[in-house]
N, C-alpha and C positions, 0 to 999 in steps of 0.2 A: 813367430819364431822363425829365427835364422838357422842353416844349415849345418852351421859355426858349432851351434849350442848344443848339435848335437853329438858330435867331437872331443875327444877326448884325448893327448896325450898319453903315451906310457906309463911318465913320471906321476900324472895326477892319479892316471890309473892304478897304478902298482900304491901307492896312500889311500888311496879309498876302498880295493880291498882289506888292507890293515884295519879299514873301521868298517866292516861288515857290509861291505858290497858284493851281490852276485855277481863271475864270471862264467858268464855264457857263452860256447865255446860252437860256433853254427858252421864249423867245418864238419869236412865228407871221414868217414870211419879213416879212409886209408893218411888223410893227413895228422888225424885223431895219431895214430899209428908213428908217423915221422918224428912226429912234433907235440907238446903238447904240457900246460901249466895247471901242477897237482893242483886237485880241489876243484875245477871248471865242471861247471853243467853243461855237459856234451846232448848240443840236439842239433843235427844236420839243421843247416838251414829250411829246406824243404816239409820237414815234421813240425818246421813253430806255429806254424797254424792249428796243428792238428793236438801242438799240445802246451798251449796259453795258459790252462789250468794250475800245470807244474811251475809256473815262473811267480814269484813274489810282487805285489802290486804296491808295496808297502817298505821297501829298500830299494837302491841302485840295483839296476840292470844292467855290467857294463861286458858289451856285444865283441867278441875276438872274432876274428878269420887269417886267411893269410896276410892280407896285406890290407884290409879297409873295405873293399868294394862289398863285395859280399855280408858283409857285419854294421855296414851302416842304412842299405837299404831295409835290411832286418829290425833295426834298431827304429827307422821310418817308418816301417809298421809297428813295432810296437807299444811307440808312440799314441799313432793313430787309432791301436786300439785300449791304450785308455793308462797304459806303465808310461806313465810323464816321469818316472828319474830315471829311465834309458837313455842310455849314451852308447856310443860306438869307441874304440879303440883307434884314434885311429894308426892306419902303420901295419895295425893288426901284431900274430905272432913276431913279424918278420921287423918290426921296429921295438917289439919287446928283448929281442936275440942280440940282439944291436945296444940294446941301450942299460936294459933291465940284468938279464939273465942269461949271458954269451953260451953256457952249456947247455943250452937248448938248439940242437941241430936246425939246420935251412933245408930247405929241400925246394 
């Protein structure tokens, strides 16, 4: 598997959400308070290992953070745990605000 296959641009992510993918926001609570995408499941990165049972294994999981670094690492971890449909949203919520929803505040 190439590293590129882990990443999904925000336009493709937005389309995938419309067809049933789960948006997993791995940012910290203070970041979520600053900017959020409605409908996302929020599990801070450090809590992912303990909360794996909350994640579906039968549908795509799109992982989001601020710029894409933490979510990339979480996506790698999820893939290693058998979540083969996990994808990282490249550019994070910053790119989402740039390209999909400019009403989302920047921080």
